[in-house]
C-alpha positions, -999 to +999 in steps of 0.1 A: +580+752+333+606+747+360+596+729+392+598+748+424+626+737+447+618+734+483+621+765+506+653+775+522+667+751+547+667+777+575+629+780+572+630+816+561+611+830+531+640+841+510+621+845+477+631+882+477+667+875+483+685+882+450+717+865+463+700+831+471+713+801+453+697+766+457+707+737+436+690+703+436+700+672+417+678+641+414+691+609+398+666+583+388+669+549+370+696+523+373+691+486+379+669+491+410+652+522+397+660+541+429+658+578+432+687+597+448+685+634+457+712+659+466+707+696+475+729+725+483+721+760+495+756+777+499+765+802+525+769+838+513+807+836+511+804+806+487+779+822+463+804+834+437+819+799+434+785+782+430+772+810+407+801+803+384+793+766+383+757+772+375+763+799+349+788+777+330+760+751+323+742+754+289+707+757+304+691+767+271+704+737+251+681+708+244+696+673+249+700+650+219+670+627+220+691+599+204+714+599+235+715+564+251+686+563+275+682+526+274+671+503+303+690+507+336+705+540+326+705+570+350+686+602+342+697+634+360+673+662+368+691+694+377+673+724+392+689+757+402+676+789+416+701+817+412+695+854+416+657+849+414+660+829+382+650+792+380+668+768+357+659+732+349+675+705+328+670+668+325+699+648+310+705+612+303+737+598+319+755+598+285+752+636+283+763+643+319+798+657+311+817+690+311+800+718+331+770+695+340+793+669+355+812+695+375+780+710+389+765+676+398+797+664+414+800+696+434+764+693+447+768+656+456+801+664+474+785+693+493+754+675+504+767+655+534+733+645+548 
């Protein structure tokens, strides 16, 4: 079951807003085991670009459990709410490539806080 992402950054209750997109990325692990978090809630004019990034990701695929998840490796949790649908995927660093890498890199670049 997908985790809820926090409410809109403007404090409104946008749960009925079919055009709302919120993407959150959490990276855990590494040598220090620190948790880093990035989040983006794009403006309405940016929604088509972000929707395309989210929709290219294979949300229904299950990661290969034999992927390298050894000590000091990163694990990426990716959560997206798009058009009233929630998506969630957890990937080891070794599987963060293709559309997943594009989405994560875009969220990290957009979250300037």
